C-alpha positions, 0 to 999 in steps of 0.5 A: 865097710872097712873096720880097723882094730883099736890101737893098744896105745896106753894114751889112746881113747880106750885108756883114758878120757876118750873122744867118742868115735861112731860105734859102727860095729854094733846093733842094739848096743848095751852100754856098761854103767857098772864097773867093768871089773864086774864082768863076771856077774849079770851075764846074758847071751847074744849072737856075735856078728862075724867081724874082724874088728873090735866090737866097741870103738871104745876099746871094749871087746874084739870079735875074735878076742873077747873072753874065754867063753867067746873063744870056746863058743864063737857065737856066744859072748857074755854081756855086762850089766846095762846102763840104768842111770836115772839121768838117762833121757827116755829116748836113750833108754829106748835105744839101749832097751832099758826103758821101763827097767827104771822109774820113769822120772829123768833126774838130774845129778843134784837129785841123785846126789841128794838121795845118795848122800841121804842114804849114806848119812843114814848109816850109823856105822862106818862099815855100813857106809863103806858097803853102801858105797861099794854097792853104788860103785858096783851098780852105777860107777859114774854116779859113784865117782861123781859123788867122790869127786864132789865130796872128796874130803868126806868120802875118801876116809870111807873108801880108803883109810881109815875105814878100809882097814875095818873092811879088810879085817871083815872082808870074808864076813861082809863079802857081797860081790866080786871086785877084783881078781884073785890068784892063788898059789895053786894056780901056779903054771896057769896064771896066764889062763886065769888072767884071760878071765878078766874081760877087759882088754884095755887094763892100764894099771893094777894094784897088787897085794899079797895081804901079808901086811895090811896097813898096821893090821898084820897078815890078813890074807885075801881079806886084803883085797880091800886095799887094791880096790880102794887104791884104784878107786883113788886112781880113778877119782883123784887122777882120772884114770878110767875105772875099766882100765884098773885091775885090783889083784890079790895074791892068795899065797897062804897066810900065817894068821892061824885065826884066819885059817881057822875062821869058817868064813875065811875065803882064802887058802887055808895053808901057811904062807908059801916060802920066799923062794916059792913066792918068787917063782910065783911072782916071776910067772905072774909078772910075765903073764901080766905084761903079756896080757896087757903090754905096758901095764903099770904095776903097783905093789902094796902091803907086802910084808917084805916089799924090797925083794919084788921091787928090787927084782922087777923095777928094771924089767917092768913098769912097776913101783911100790907105794909103801916104800916110794909113794910114802917116801914121796908124799912125806918128803913133800911135807918135809920140804914145806915143813923145813922151809917153815921151821927156819932151820936149814937142812944141815941143822935138822935132826930127825928121829924115826920110830918105826924102821920097817920098809915104809920108815926106811923108804921115807928116810931115804927120800929125805936123805936125797932131798938133803943131798940136793940141798947141799949136804954130802950123802954121809952128812945127810944120812947122819941126820937120822936116828931110827928106832925099832922095837929094840931101840936105837938102831946101832952097829953094836947092838948085838942083834942081826939087823935086817938088810934095809936097816943097815944103811941108817945104823949108828956107829957114834953111840960110844957103846951105849944103847938106847932102848926106847923112843924116850931115851933117844929123844933125850939124846938127840933133841930132834927138830923132826919126829917121824912116826911109822910104828903103828904104836898108838900114842907113842908120842907122849905128852912129855915127848911132845912138850920137849919138842916144843921146848927145843924148837920154835916150830917142831916138825911132828909127823905121826904117819901110822894108819889107821887112826887108832895106830897113830902116834898122836892126834892133832889135838895132842900135838897142838896142845902140847906144843902151844899150837906151834907144831908143823904137823902131818899125819897118815890118818885124818884128824879134825881141826882144833882151835889154836891155844894161843890165838883166836883161829882154827888150825888144820892138820895136814894129812900126808896121805899117799893119795897126793902122789900115787895117782899122779905117778900112775897117770904120768907113767901111763901117759908118757908110756914110761919103761920104768918108774925111776927114783927120779920120777918118784922124787919129782912127784914129791917136788911137784907136790911141795909146790902145789900148796897155796898161800891161803892153805899155808896160812892155816897151817897146812903142809899139803894142799886141800884134799878137795883140790886133789885132781888139780894136784894130781895133774901138777904131780903128773906133769913133774913126773913126766918131765922126770921120765923125759929127762931120764930117757924112759918115756916112749911117748916122745911127742910130749917132749915137744910141749911146753909146760902149759901145753903139757898140763892141758894135755894131761887134763884132757886125758882125765876121766870126768864122771860128770860128762859121761852121761852127756857123751853117751846121749850125744853118741846115741843121738849120732846113731839116730840122726846119722847111722839109722841105715846101718842099724836097720841093716843089722837088726837081727844081730846083737853085740855087746858094746862096752861103754868106756 
């Protein structure tokens, strides 16, 4: 029997929604129905058949390249957790040898969902809801994502912002099971070996943090693992990247949070943060090791205190991007594009005040500058539309302090020697049409400032973008109340709708959540096998997102699509990003160039993981064995090989 190894192509079946092929290399297969990132738990032993092919036609294990354990002991391999889904028919359970290990009833998904949502809603505290969903993802990954895709608006605030912030603060306290990979500075020189401990050979995307600036919560060290875990859950739920193709990765490079280092429950290294030079050397080794282990892997940086060095150093060598800088900028740009259209003021008449001049704030402002340039302004004209405020006030060339490199681009030289020490004074000076908050200073958009925005503008643009909600510059209700309901609003955290103060209708807040763009960027980069993630690809994600808002959504004040449409939106974004990659010549999957837009959209959707179909695909595959391959099975009944169900 001739058996060929699987292709390592990022767009082949192992990486995304597969067309299941007969699994001819396995006997007594055990399917994986808990997330594959947990291979280090629930291990068992089996005898490996001496085959020179992959153990799984879905891209799981290779008989000669499985795990460190397998290489050291070629007759023993570790097995993942078996399939215990209660929707699995009895005959499939018998075949998988899980019959009797679950209650006898064969349920439908509706019953499962009813039970899960009842359990979830019985939790009084948000952190308990987070823990319940984490456990569900661990035990039954497909059921978890069925719930997420069906209850997107309700569940995303729990699995990501704002609740993930609390989970990160308490990570070492609430830790229950491994959910990602940790690389410590003490591992320097051995990172390649550590990566081999991650048992999936088909990883297509990773999210990496060093925990040094988690949301608006500061340096949380390894407690920041909640961010890569949550972010990748959104890659799966929103864009259909298969869960086993994701790698949450946290760098344990020390922490300058002394309270954490002294906390007896803290699970990271108890040392100060390494120096920038030490971090760079560590990162160099890690990036090389990652791409050697998983060629073509998409690398997303997240929540680094200073994200610019890594992005600038690696963006032209590896397939990487930074969501704090580029993703945030893109999603806000999409909202700004729609808000500018609704405001009736052309870009040349826009005046934008930003409170918060960190990496995210500057990244957002630069994205909007690019939009203004595309709308006809020169770069200098566009740049001068922006007034950035940090903790010392308006950023000016003669303020007397040494500006961080990333702030220099927007420093003002037209202040005539006068300094403006706070947001209120800058607002009075500029009389802005657009007020952007990336400061993590809760309530800094005061009633007075909001009222002035309404006095100066028919449709004031107000975007309090800081996370979590406790750090938001204002609430939606405050913005509506103090602008007489005329505000064009988008926030970083979710807020409830509120009644219009002047009309008998309900107004709904836009949420400028990065989840509108980064899943589509990741999916597109994987599908077209982009060499790099270019600025043009990031801009294309914003442009595509701005077109995805339906007329009925605009009618109730939304600047972004309804979050329940996120999978459709991610496909739209992915199409735009792929086209930009093609125009820039960085795509390696060149056959996609031959597709028209309609065909490309069908292709994208066909590659998206659908948790609702996984059970039927498994059932059909087992029936194929029972009906057509029983002779192969009977020949090898004495051998047991694990099969990863991807």
